[in-house]
N, C-alpha and C positions, 0 to 999 in steps of 0.2 A: 472228539477226535477219533478217527477210525484208524486202526493199525491192522495191516494185513499180516499174513503168516511170516514173512521175512522181516517184519519190523518196519517196513517203509511207510511213511506218513505222506499223504497226498495234500497239496496246498488247498484244494477245494474243501478239504475236511477242516481246515484251520481258519478259513475266512469265508464269510458269506456276504455277498453284495446284492442288494435289491434296489431297483430303480422305480420311481413313481413320480407322477406329475400331480402336485396339489391342485385341487379344484380352483379354477379361476386365476391361477398364477402362471406366469410365463417362465416357470422354473422347473428344473429337474432335480430331484432329491435322490442321492445315492446313500442308502442306509448300509453302513459297514459294520459287521459284527465278527468278533474273533480276534485273532492275533495278526498284527501287521509287522512283518519282519522280512528277512532276506528271502524266505521261501514263498511268501504270499504277496509281496510288493508287486511283482509282475502282473498278478491277477488284477490288482487295483489299477495299475497303469492301463491295462486293457479296457477296464471299465470306463476310465476317463476318456480314452480314445473313442469308444463307442458313444459316450455321452456328448462329447464335443462335435461328433459327426451329426448329431441331432440339432445342433446350433441353438441351445437354450440361451435365454437372456441371462439366466442365473443358474449356476450349478451349486447346489448345497451338498456338501460332503458331511453326512451325519456320522460322527465317530463315537456316538454315545455308547454303542455296544462293543467298542474296542477295548480289550482287556490288557493288551501289551502293544507298545509301538517302539520299534527299533529305529535307529538313525536312518535306515533306508526308507522307512515309512515317512519320515519327515522330508526326505529328499523327493519322494514321489508327490507329496503335497505341494512343495515348492514348484516342481515341474508342471503340475496341473495349473497352478496360478499363472505361470509363464506361458503355458500352451493355450490358454483361453483366447478366443478371438477378442480383438480390441473392444467390441461392444458387449462382450460377456463378462459377468462377474463371477468370482468363485468365493464361496463362504464355507468355513469349516465350523461344524458344531462340536464343541467340546464342553460338556457341563463343568461348572466350577467344582474343583476338588477331584475331578476324575483323573485317571492315569494319563490320558491324553493331554488334558489341560495343564497338569503339572509338568509333563515332558516339554510341552510347547513353552511354558513359562521359564523353565530352567535353561532352555536353549536360546531364549530371546525371540522365538518365532511368533509369540503373541503380538509383537510389534510389527511383524512382517506380513503375516497372514491376516485375513479378515475373519475373526473368530467370534462366534455367538454361543451363548449357553444352551439355546434350544433351537429347534427347527423353526417354530413360529417367529422367534427373534431374528433368525437369519433371513427369513422371507420378508420381514417387515422393514429391514434396514434399507 
């Protein structure tokens, strides 16, 4: 995290999102690292909008590197699922025992979202 002289923290310092297409797969993987909260959720929403504009058959949201997820982060994931084109699928990667997996389990979202423990598992479903 970067803090400037006046103590202001910038969202881009708290969340990093990288996109890549796996070889031979009609999928787009968004790798998310950092904290997903009120400050950073708009950044992820913007990444989803850009990803959906590319019209992937499958959008994999890899949350393996997420260290904290607030309720707004869960809302953004639900919006992504609802915003996907009818032909597109959205899968969330949350390794078993991770902060994200526990949060999704406690809120009942494991039954609502398509969740896989790894990116390869998400791509193969």
